[in-house]
Each structure stands twice: as structure tokens, then as C-alpha cells.
N, C-alpha and C positions, 0 to 999 in steps of 0.2 A: 841247826834248823829245829824249829819248834815241833814237838810231837804232833800237835793238831794239824800242822801243815803237811807233815809226812803222812799222817793217816788220811787226810783228804786226797792226797795224790794216790795213795794205795787204793782207796775206794773208787777213784776214777778209772784206774787201770783195771780193777776187778770188774767194773761195770762193762768194760770193753772186752773182757776175756771171760765169758760165761763158761760154766762147766760143759754145757751142750751135751754131746753124747759121751763125754768122758765120765766113766764111773769107776776109775781105778781105786779111789779112796774107799768106795763102797765094798771092795774086796779086801784091800790091804789093811784097813783099820778095824780094831775091835770096837763095838758099839754096845756099851753096857745096857742102855735103855731097851735095846732090841735083843739082848742076850746073844749077840753075834760076835763070835771070836774072830781074831785077825786071820786073814787067809781064806775065810769062808764067804762066798757070795751072799750079799744081802738079799733077802726075799723081795725087797722093794726095788732092786736094781733092774731097770729095763734097758739092757744093752742097746747102745746106739740112740737112745731116747733120753735117759736120765732117771732120776729118782721118782718113783710113783707117788711118794708122799712128800715131795720137795717142800711144798708150802707148810707142811705140818711135821717136818723132820725133827728128830730129837735135838736138844740143845748141843749135845756133843758133836753132832754133824754140822749144825748151824754155825758153831764157833770154830770149826776146823779151818786153819789157814794154810791153804795150798800155795806153795811158793810160785808155782807156774801162774796161777791166777793173779798173783801180785806183780807179775811182769818179769819174772825170772825165766830166762830161756826163750827159745823160739818155738814155732809151731811143731817142729820135729821133737821138741822136748816135752810136749804135752804128756802127762802121766800115762795115759792109755797107749801112747805110741812108744815111749821109751821104756815103759814097764816099771817105773819108779815113782813113788809119791814122796815128795820132799816137803818138809815143814820145819819151821823154826822151833827151838826149845830154849828157853832161858833157864840156865842152871847156874846158881850162885853168881859168881862174878864173870863167868865166861859164856858168851853166846854159843849155842850149839845148833846143829842141824840134824834132824832125824831123816834118814833115808829108809823107806820101806819098799820092799819088792812087791809089786802088784801082780807079778807072775813069777813062778819059780825060775831062778837062775838069771833074772834080768840084770843083776849087777855084774855078771860075767861078760856082758856085751861091751866092747870097747867104747861105743858111743855113750852108753850109760855111765861108764867110769869117767869119760871125758866131761860129761855134764856135771857130775859130782865134783870133779876137780875144779871146774870153772866156777861153780856156785859156792863151794866151801871156802875158798880163798884162805886156806890154811887153818880155819877154825876146826874145832873138834866135830866129828861126825859120828853119830850113833847109827849103826847099820842093823836093820832088822831083816833077816832073810824071810822069805815068803811064809806067812803064818806063824812067825815067831815074834817074841818081844825083842826090842832093841838090845843087842848083847855085845856087839863089837864096837869099840871106840877106835875111830880112825882119825889120824891127824896128818894131813898132807897127802900128796899124790902117791908117793912111794908106798906108804902104808896101805892105801886103797888098792894099789896094784897087787901087793903081796897078799892082801886079804881076799881078793876076788878069787873064787874057785874053792876056797876053804869053807867048810861049814862053820857057822858061828856057834 
């Protein structure tokens, strides 16, 4: 399928899945332009409402690709509900997924591990515990289950 067709489909899905009150990425991600480290609540995060500067947010925020917004997972898998922010990462010749905890210990929940298993489909997963940089590479469900509960 042509890239332009895929991108058009993703844009349609994203239009039907707005962030709304979810601000999990506003805590999980570091934002250089705002000098905000990962794991620290953004000063513009209005819980339950969204970003106070959404229309003028930094390019790093604007360009962030949340997998939930692209149609991955159901309503229960929304980042603020499951406690994980998932996004793609192209590394060399192998597609990867980065999983960031939006709250401490979220990956230890069986529902969260199940989500990662379903979405990763055997590809490499970089796991970032709450407030940390991605440090653990997980491939497959067994590795994820064994890594859950261990500090990265």
C-alpha cells in the first residue's frame, strides 16, 4: 500500500480519536523546548482538559505520534487509563516501539503487559520506566513478563 494512502488513513483515525482529557504524554515525555524532563508533569498540563498551549505547543509535542491516537487499542487502552504511552521508533532496519510509563509501575499491571504483547507483535520494544530514558529492550511476551517488576 502506498505511503500516502496509509498516512491519509492514519490522519482520519487520529481526527476521530482526539487527545481530549488524556495528558499522559505530557508527563511521560521529556520536552526540550520547555526544559521538562521525562516523568515530570508539564506546567501546561490541565488534567481532564488537555494542554493549555495546544495550538502553540512545541514542535516536539506537535510531532509526537501516539499509537493510541493512530487506532491502536481500544478505549481501555488510552494512555491515561492504562498508564503507558506507546509510540513507534524506526531504528536502522528494524521497526521498534517505545513504551513509556505515564505513572510509576504501570507496566507491572497485567492489562498493560497484555496491551504491549498485542501491539508489539514480536518486534523489539524499548521500555522506559517512569521518569527514565528507554533502557530495556524487550522482544516477545516472555521477555516482557520477565522484565516486569524489575528496575530498568
